[in-house]
HTML snippet that shows the backbone in 3Dmol.js (N, CA, C, O; Angstrom):
<script src="https://3Dmol.org/build/3Dmol-min.js"></script>
<div id="view" style="width:600px;height:400px;position:relative"></div>
<script>
const pdb = `
ATOM      1  N   MET A   1      17.159   1.451 -15.939  1.00  0.00           N
ATOM      2  CA  MET A   1      16.254   2.100 -15.007  1.00  0.00           C
ATOM      3  C   MET A   1      15.668   1.039 -14.070  1.00  0.00           C
ATOM      4  O   MET A   1      15.330  -0.066 -14.495  1.00  0.00           O
ATOM      5  N   GLU A   2      15.558   1.388 -12.819  1.00  0.00           N
ATOM      6  CA  GLU A   2      14.981   0.502 -11.820  1.00  0.00           C
ATOM      7  C   GLU A   2      13.455   0.628 -11.850  1.00  0.00           C
ATOM      8  O   GLU A   2      12.931   1.726 -12.039  1.00  0.00           O
ATOM      9  N   ASN A   3      12.748  -0.470 -11.667  1.00  0.00           N
ATOM     10  CA  ASN A   3      11.285  -0.469 -11.645  1.00  0.00           C
ATOM     11  C   ASN A   3      10.779  -0.682 -10.231  1.00  0.00           C
ATOM     12  O   ASN A   3      11.507  -1.167  -9.365  1.00  0.00           O
ATOM     13  N   THR A   4       9.537  -0.316 -10.007  1.00  0.00           N
ATOM     14  CA  THR A   4       8.883  -0.512  -8.718  1.00  0.00           C
ATOM     15  C   THR A   4       7.423  -0.876  -8.964  1.00  0.00           C
ATOM     16  O   THR A   4       6.942  -0.801 -10.095  1.00  0.00           O
ATOM     17  N   THR A   5       6.736  -1.263  -7.927  1.00  0.00           N
ATOM     18  CA  THR A   5       5.332  -1.656  -8.020  1.00  0.00           C
ATOM     19  C   THR A   5       4.488  -0.728  -7.159  1.00  0.00           C
ATOM     20  O   THR A   5       4.869  -0.392  -6.038  1.00  0.00           O
ATOM     21  N   ILE A   6       3.341  -0.317  -7.688  1.00  0.00           N
ATOM     22  CA  ILE A   6       2.388   0.446  -6.880  1.00  0.00           C
ATOM     23  C   ILE A   6       1.075  -0.311  -6.877  1.00  0.00           C
ATOM     24  O   ILE A   6       0.694  -0.922  -7.876  1.00  0.00           O
ATOM     25  N   MET A   7       0.389  -0.267  -5.752  1.00  0.00           N
ATOM     26  CA  MET A   7      -0.882  -0.964  -5.615  1.00  0.00           C
ATOM     27  C   MET A   7      -2.027  -0.029  -6.007  1.00  0.00           C
ATOM     28  O   MET A   7      -2.098   1.109  -5.543  1.00  0.00           O
ATOM     29  N   VAL A   8      -2.917  -0.520  -6.862  1.00  0.00           N
ATOM     30  CA  VAL A   8      -4.124   0.218  -7.235  1.00  0.00           C
ATOM     31  C   VAL A   8      -5.281  -0.764  -7.213  1.00  0.00           C
ATOM     32  O   VAL A   8      -5.082  -1.976  -7.295  1.00  0.00           O
ATOM     33  N   SER A   9      -6.477  -0.237  -7.103  1.00  0.00           N
ATOM     34  CA  SER A   9      -7.660  -1.105  -7.107  1.00  0.00           C
ATOM     35  C   SER A   9      -7.853  -1.711  -8.499  1.00  0.00           C
ATOM     36  O   SER A   9      -7.357  -1.177  -9.491  1.00  0.00           O
ATOM     37  N   LYS A  10      -8.559  -2.804  -8.561  1.00  0.00           N
ATOM     38  CA  LYS A  10      -8.879  -3.443  -9.838  1.00  0.00           C
ATOM     39  C   LYS A  10      -9.656  -2.479 -10.725  1.00  0.00           C
ATOM     40  O   LYS A  10      -9.447  -2.430 -11.937  1.00  0.00           O
ATOM     41  N   ARG A  11     -10.546  -1.722 -10.115  1.00  0.00           N
ATOM     42  CA  ARG A  11     -11.353  -0.756 -10.875  1.00  0.00           C
ATOM     43  C   ARG A  11     -10.456   0.293 -11.532  1.00  0.00           C
ATOM     44  O   ARG A  11     -10.630   0.611 -12.708  1.00  0.00           O
ATOM     45  N   PHE A  12      -9.484   0.837 -10.764  1.00  0.00           N
ATOM     46  CA  PHE A  12      -8.578   1.833 -11.329  1.00  0.00           C
ATOM     47  C   PHE A  12      -7.698   1.210 -12.395  1.00  0.00           C
ATOM     48  O   PHE A  12      -7.469   1.825 -13.436  1.00  0.00           O
ATOM     49  N   HIS A  13      -7.208   0.023 -12.164  1.00  0.00           N
ATOM     50  CA  HIS A  13      -6.388  -0.692 -13.144  1.00  0.00           C
ATOM     51  C   HIS A  13      -7.140  -0.840 -14.464  1.00  0.00           C
ATOM     52  O   HIS A  13      -6.601  -0.547 -15.531  1.00  0.00           O
ATOM     53  N   ASP A  14      -8.380  -1.294 -14.382  1.00  0.00           N
ATOM     54  CA  ASP A  14      -9.185  -1.483 -15.592  1.00  0.00           C
ATOM     55  C   ASP A  14      -9.423  -0.155 -16.308  1.00  0.00           C
ATOM     56  O   ASP A  14      -9.365  -0.086 -17.535  1.00  0.00           O
ATOM     57  N   TRP A  15      -9.691   0.899 -15.534  1.00  0.00           N
ATOM     58  CA  TRP A  15      -9.895   2.222 -16.126  1.00  0.00           C
ATOM     59  C   TRP A  15      -8.628   2.684 -16.832  1.00  0.00           C
ATOM     60  O   TRP A  15      -8.683   3.173 -17.960  1.00  0.00           O
ATOM     61  N   LEU A  16      -7.480   2.526 -16.163  1.00  0.00           N
ATOM     62  CA  LEU A  16      -6.210   2.935 -16.744  1.00  0.00           C
ATOM     63  C   LEU A  16      -5.944   2.176 -18.037  1.00  0.00           C
ATOM     64  O   LEU A  16      -5.531   2.772 -19.032  1.00  0.00           O
ATOM     65  N   MET A  17      -6.175   0.881 -18.031  1.00  0.00           N
ATOM     66  CA  MET A  17      -5.978   0.077 -19.231  1.00  0.00           C
ATOM     67  C   MET A  17      -6.872   0.553 -20.377  1.00  0.00           C
ATOM     68  O   MET A  17      -6.472   0.505 -21.540  1.00  0.00           O
ATOM     69  N   SER A  18      -8.072   1.007 -20.049  1.00  0.00           N
ATOM     70  CA  SER A  18      -8.993   1.464 -21.092  1.00  0.00           C
ATOM     71  C   SER A  18      -8.503   2.758 -21.747  1.00  0.00           C
ATOM     72  O   SER A  18      -8.925   3.090 -22.854  1.00  0.00           O
ATOM     73  N   LYS A  19      -7.619   3.483 -21.070  1.00  0.00           N
ATOM     74  CA  LYS A  19      -7.088   4.733 -21.603  1.00  0.00           C
ATOM     75  C   LYS A  19      -5.833   4.513 -22.442  1.00  0.00           C
ATOM     76  O   LYS A  19      -5.391   5.423 -23.144  1.00  0.00           O
ATOM     77  N   GLY A  20      -5.258   3.317 -22.377  1.00  0.00           N
ATOM     78  CA  GLY A  20      -4.017   3.036 -23.080  1.00  0.00           C
ATOM     79  C   GLY A  20      -4.222   2.687 -24.538  1.00  0.00           C
ATOM     80  O   GLY A  20      -5.315   2.326 -24.974  1.00  0.00           O
ATOM     81  N   LYS A  21      -3.132   2.806 -25.272  1.00  0.00           N
ATOM     82  CA  LYS A  21      -3.099   2.408 -26.671  1.00  0.00           C
ATOM     83  C   LYS A  21      -2.427   1.044 -26.752  1.00  0.00           C
ATOM     84  O   LYS A  21      -1.678   0.673 -25.848  1.00  0.00           O
ATOM     85  N   LYS A  22      -2.678   0.306 -27.798  1.00  0.00           N
ATOM     86  CA  LYS A  22      -2.123  -1.037 -27.932  1.00  0.00           C
ATOM     87  C   LYS A  22      -0.603  -1.020 -27.745  1.00  0.00           C
ATOM     88  O   LYS A  22       0.113  -0.281 -28.422  1.00  0.00           O
ATOM     89  N   GLY A  23      -0.131  -1.847 -26.816  1.00  0.00           N
ATOM     90  CA  GLY A  23       1.290  -1.965 -26.563  1.00  0.00           C
ATOM     91  C   GLY A  23       1.887  -0.886 -25.669  1.00  0.00           C
ATOM     92  O   GLY A  23       3.082  -0.921 -25.375  1.00  0.00           O
ATOM     93  N   GLU A  24       1.073   0.072 -25.234  1.00  0.00           N
ATOM     94  CA  GLU A  24       1.578   1.163 -24.404  1.00  0.00           C
ATOM     95  C   GLU A  24       1.770   0.692 -22.962  1.00  0.00           C
ATOM     96  O   GLU A  24       0.949  -0.058 -22.434  1.00  0.00           O
ATOM     97  N   SER A  25       2.847   1.132 -22.337  1.00  0.00           N
ATOM     98  CA  SER A  25       3.124   0.758 -20.951  1.00  0.00           C
ATOM     99  C   SER A  25       2.267   1.599 -19.996  1.00  0.00           C
ATOM    100  O   SER A  25       1.722   2.637 -20.370  1.00  0.00           O
ATOM    101  N   TYR A  26       2.168   1.118 -18.756  1.00  0.00           N
ATOM    102  CA  TYR A  26       1.463   1.904 -17.734  1.00  0.00           C
ATOM    103  C   TYR A  26       2.146   3.259 -17.580  1.00  0.00           C
ATOM    104  O   TYR A  26       1.478   4.287 -17.461  1.00  0.00           O
ATOM    105  N   GLU A  27       3.465   3.258 -17.583  1.00  0.00           N
ATOM    106  CA  GLU A  27       4.210   4.504 -17.453  1.00  0.00           C
ATOM    107  C   GLU A  27       3.870   5.452 -18.609  1.00  0.00           C
ATOM    108  O   GLU A  27       3.687   6.650 -18.395  1.00  0.00           O
ATOM    109  N   GLY A  28       3.788   4.924 -19.811  1.00  0.00           N
ATOM    110  CA  GLY A  28       3.443   5.739 -20.966  1.00  0.00           C
ATOM    111  C   GLY A  28       2.057   6.350 -20.853  1.00  0.00           C
ATOM    112  O   GLY A  28       1.856   7.521 -21.177  1.00  0.00           O
ATOM    113  N   ILE A  29       1.101   5.551 -20.393  1.00  0.00           N
ATOM    114  CA  ILE A  29      -0.270   6.049 -20.215  1.00  0.00           C
ATOM    115  C   ILE A  29      -0.288   7.173 -19.196  1.00  0.00           C
ATOM    116  O   ILE A  29      -0.865   8.232 -19.444  1.00  0.00           O
ATOM    117  N   LEU A  30       0.343   6.948 -18.048  1.00  0.00           N
ATOM    118  CA  LEU A  30       0.322   7.942 -16.987  1.00  0.00           C
ATOM    119  C   LEU A  30       1.051   9.219 -17.392  1.00  0.00           C
ATOM    120  O   LEU A  30       0.579  10.315 -17.092  1.00  0.00           O
ATOM    121  N   LYS A  31       2.186   9.099 -18.062  1.00  0.00           N
ATOM    122  CA  LYS A  31       2.914  10.294 -18.510  1.00  0.00           C
ATOM    123  C   LYS A  31       2.083  11.096 -19.494  1.00  0.00           C
ATOM    124  O   LYS A  31       2.085  12.326 -19.451  1.00  0.00           O
ATOM    125  N   ARG A  32       1.371  10.412 -20.380  1.00  0.00           N
ATOM    126  CA  ARG A  32       0.538  11.113 -21.356  1.00  0.00           C
ATOM    127  C   ARG A  32      -0.596  11.867 -20.662  1.00  0.00           C
ATOM    128  O   ARG A  32      -1.046  12.901 -21.157  1.00  0.00           O
ATOM    129  N   MET A  33      -1.060  11.356 -19.520  1.00  0.00           N
ATOM    130  CA  MET A  33      -2.183  11.960 -18.817  1.00  0.00           C
ATOM    131  C   MET A  33      -1.763  13.080 -17.863  1.00  0.00           C
ATOM    132  O   MET A  33      -2.607  13.860 -17.422  1.00  0.00           O
ATOM    133  N   LEU A  34      -0.478  13.169 -17.543  1.00  0.00           N
ATOM    134  CA  LEU A  34      -0.011  14.186 -16.605  1.00  0.00           C
ATOM    135  C   LEU A  34      -0.052  15.587 -17.215  1.00  0.00           C
ATOM    136  O   LEU A  34       0.128  15.764 -18.419  1.00  0.00           O
ATOM    137  N   LYS A  35      -0.292  16.565 -16.362  1.00  0.00           N
ATOM    138  CA  LYS A  35      -0.216  17.956 -16.799  1.00  0.00           C
ATOM    139  C   LYS A  35       1.222  18.264 -17.164  1.00  0.00           C
ATOM    140  O   LYS A  35       2.136  17.737 -16.530  1.00  0.00           O
ATOM    141  N   PRO A  36       1.455  19.106 -18.169  1.00  0.00           N
ATOM    142  CA  PRO A  36       2.818  19.417 -18.617  1.00  0.00           C
ATOM    143  C   PRO A  36       3.750  19.880 -17.505  1.00  0.00           C
ATOM    144  O   PRO A  36       4.932  19.538 -17.515  1.00  0.00           O
ATOM    145  N   GLU A  37       3.239  20.656 -16.541  1.00  0.00           N
ATOM    146  CA  GLU A  37       4.119  21.149 -15.472  1.00  0.00           C
ATOM    147  C   GLU A  37       4.631  20.009 -14.588  1.00  0.00           C
ATOM    148  O   GLU A  37       5.734  20.099 -14.049  1.00  0.00           O
ATOM    149  N   TYR A  38       3.855  18.953 -14.435  1.00  0.00           N
ATOM    150  CA  TYR A  38       4.319  17.802 -13.654  1.00  0.00           C
ATOM    151  C   TYR A  38       5.381  17.023 -14.428  1.00  0.00           C
ATOM    152  O   TYR A  38       6.338  16.521 -13.839  1.00  0.00           O
ATOM    153  N   LEU A  39       5.214  16.925 -15.729  1.00  0.00           N
ATOM    154  CA  LEU A  39       6.222  16.251 -16.547  1.00  0.00           C
ATOM    155  C   LEU A  39       7.548  16.994 -16.514  1.00  0.00           C
ATOM    156  O   LEU A  39       8.610  16.372 -16.494  1.00  0.00           O
ATOM    157  N   ARG A  40       7.494  18.328 -16.507  1.00  0.00           N
ATOM    158  CA  ARG A  40       8.742  19.108 -16.436  1.00  0.00           C
ATOM    159  C   ARG A  40       9.480  18.790 -15.132  1.00  0.00           C
ATOM    160  O   ARG A  40      10.705  18.666 -15.133  1.00  0.00           O
ATOM    161  N   ASP A  41       8.751  18.658 -14.023  1.00  0.00           N
ATOM    162  CA  ASP A  41       9.379  18.304 -12.746  1.00  0.00           C
ATOM    163  C   ASP A  41      10.069  16.942 -12.848  1.00  0.00           C
ATOM    164  O   ASP A  41      11.160  16.757 -12.307  1.00  0.00           O
ATOM    165  N   LEU A  42       9.453  16.012 -13.521  1.00  0.00           N
ATOM    166  CA  LEU A  42       9.979  14.666 -13.656  1.00  0.00           C
ATOM    167  C   LEU A  42      11.264  14.652 -14.477  1.00  0.00           C
ATOM    168  O   LEU A  42      12.167  13.860 -14.207  1.00  0.00           O
ATOM    169  N   GLU A  43      11.346  15.516 -15.466  1.00  0.00           N
ATOM    170  CA  GLU A  43      12.497  15.543 -16.371  1.00  0.00           C
ATOM    171  C   GLU A  43      13.707  16.240 -15.769  1.00  0.00           C
ATOM    172  O   GLU A  43      14.806  16.112 -16.309  1.00  0.00           O
ATOM    173  N   GLN A  44      13.551  16.964 -14.684  1.00  0.00           N
ATOM    174  CA  GLN A  44      14.670  17.692 -14.074  1.00  0.00           C
ATOM    175  C   GLN A  44      15.553  16.796 -13.251  1.00  0.00           C
ATOM    176  O   GLN A  44      16.536  17.259 -12.674  1.00  0.00           O
TER     177      GLN A  44
END
`;
const viewer = $3Dmol.createViewer("view");
viewer.addModel(pdb, "pdb");
viewer.setStyle({}, {cartoon: {color: "spectrum"}});
viewer.zoomTo();
viewer.render();
</script>
């Protein structure tokens, strides 16, 4: 899989990190936070 970079503020980065579990990727955190209907779109 190809990776990319998105720019976020330091404040948002810190908030996102606070929502993660030990060893969890940013992608994992964001997918867990998405509404199920958005995840279905991603899987198609």
